[in-house]
C-alpha positions as CSV (number, residue, x, y, z in Angstrom):
1,M,-24.8,248.6,110.3
2,S,-26.1,249.8,106.9
3,G,-22.6,250.7,105.7
4,Y,-21.1,247.3,106.3
5,H,-21.0,244.6,103.6
6,I,-20.1,241.0,103.8
7,K,-18.5,239.0,101.0
8,R,-19.4,235.3,100.7
9,R,-18.1,232.7,98.3
10,Y,-20.5,230.1,97.0
11,I,-20.9,227.6,94.2
12,D,-23.9,228.3,92.0
13,N,-25.9,225.1,91.5
14,K,-28.1,226.7,89.0
15,D,-25.2,227.3,86.6
16,K,-25.6,224.6,83.9
17,S,-21.9,224.3,83.1
18,D,-20.1,221.1,83.9
19,E,-17.3,222.9,85.8
20,K,-18.2,224.1,89.3
21,V,-17.1,227.7,89.5
22,E,-16.8,229.5,92.8
23,K,-18.6,232.9,92.8
24,T,-18.5,235.8,95.2
25,M,-21.6,237.6,96.6
26,Q,-21.5,240.9,98.5
27,L,-24.4,241.5,100.8
28,P,-25.3,244.3,103.3
29,A,-24.7,243.0,106.9
30,A,-28.4,243.3,107.7
31,E,-29.4,241.1,104.8
32,F,-26.7,238.5,105.6
33,I,-27.9,238.3,109.2
34,R,-31.6,238.0,108.0
35,R,-30.6,235.1,105.7
36,F,-28.6,233.4,108.4
37,L,-31.3,233.7,111.0
38,S,-33.9,232.3,108.6
39,H,-32.3,228.9,109.1
40,I,-32.9,228.9,112.8
41,P,-36.3,227.6,113.8
42,P,-38.5,229.4,116.4
43,K,-38.0,228.3,120.0
44,Q,-41.4,226.4,120.2
45,F,-40.8,224.6,116.9
46,R,-40.1,220.9,117.2
47,R,-38.3,219.1,114.5
48,I,-39.7,215.7,113.5
49,R,-37.1,213.5,111.9
50,Y,-39.3,210.5,111.2
51,Y,-43.0,209.8,110.9
52,G,-45.2,206.9,110.0
53,F,-43.6,203.5,110.6
54,L,-40.2,205.1,111.3
55,A,-41.5,207.2,114.2
56,N,-39.9,206.6,117.5
57,G,-43.0,205.5,119.3
58,H,-43.5,202.0,118.0
59,R,-40.7,201.7,115.4
60,K,-39.7,198.2,116.4
61,D,-43.2,196.8,116.3
62,K,-44.0,198.5,113.0
63,L,-40.8,197.4,111.4
64,T,-41.5,193.8,112.5
65,T,-44.9,194.1,110.9
66,C,-43.4,195.4,107.7
67,R,-41.0,192.5,107.5
68,Q,-43.8,190.0,108.1
69,L,-45.9,191.7,105.3
70,L,-42.9,191.6,102.9
71,A,-42.0,188.0,104.0
72,L,-38.5,189.0,105.1
73,P,-36.7,187.3,107.9
74,D,-36.0,189.1,111.2
75,P,-32.5,190.6,111.2
76,E,-30.0,189.2,113.7
77,Q,-29.6,191.3,116.9
78,P,-26.9,194.0,116.4
79,Y,-25.8,193.9,120.1
80,I,-22.9,191.6,120.6
81,A,-22.5,190.5,124.2
82,D,-19.3,188.4,123.7
83,M,-16.9,189.5,120.9
84,D,-15.0,186.1,121.0
85,E,-18.3,184.3,120.5
86,Y,-19.1,186.5,117.6
87,L,-15.7,186.1,115.9
88,A,-15.9,182.3,116.4
89,K,-19.3,182.3,114.7
90,Q,-17.8,184.2,111.8
91,G,-14.9,181.7,111.6
92,I,-12.3,184.2,112.7
93,D,-9.6,183.2,115.3
94,S,-9.2,186.3,117.5
95,S,-5.9,185.1,118.9
96,L,-4.2,185.2,115.5
97,C,-2.2,188.3,114.4
98,P,-4.3,190.2,111.9
99,K,-1.2,191.2,109.9
100,C,0.6,187.8,109.4
101,D,-2.1,185.3,110.4
102,Q,0.5,183.2,112.2
103,G,1.6,184.9,115.4
104,K,-0.5,184.7,118.6
105,L,-1.9,187.7,120.3
106,R,-2.3,187.8,124.1
107,A,-4.7,190.1,126.0
108,I,-2.9,192.6,128.3
109,Y,-6.1,194.2,129.6
110,H,-9.8,194.0,128.8
111,L,-12.0,197.1,128.3
112,L,-15.5,196.9,129.9
113,S,-18.3,197.8,127.7
114,F,-20.8,200.5,128.7
115,H,-23.6,197.8,128.6
116,D,-21.8,195.5,131.2
117,P,-20.8,197.7,134.2
118,P,-19.0,196.0,137.1
119,E,-20.9,194.8,140.1
120,C,-19.7,197.7,142.3
121,F,-21.2,200.2,139.9
122,L,-24.5,198.3,139.8
123,Q,-24.7,198.3,143.6
124,A,-23.9,202.1,143.8
125,A,-26.7,202.9,141.5
């Protein structure tokens, strides 16, 4: 493997010129593989995306406490159970054509949401 070389194109961020110039680097294959593998964490390594008040454990409670300390109102629930109810609350008539605002739309079929499975699926589970 020592005879093989790999050419890679890259943009040098350390170059102070305003124009981004693509450069080429030639590496021995072993060095390329070493650099590539340095980005893979060991098997036992656990990535932690958030910590502190954004940690998954008690995020909702801690964010509520942060809002109270900052005197901010609680945000509205993001889950929308009924789309027609939501659109009516926003002052949008869902039966109007979105293109011309005059023609009426009619439902041909309804898609069930993942959160509201039919009764037969609930009984099977």
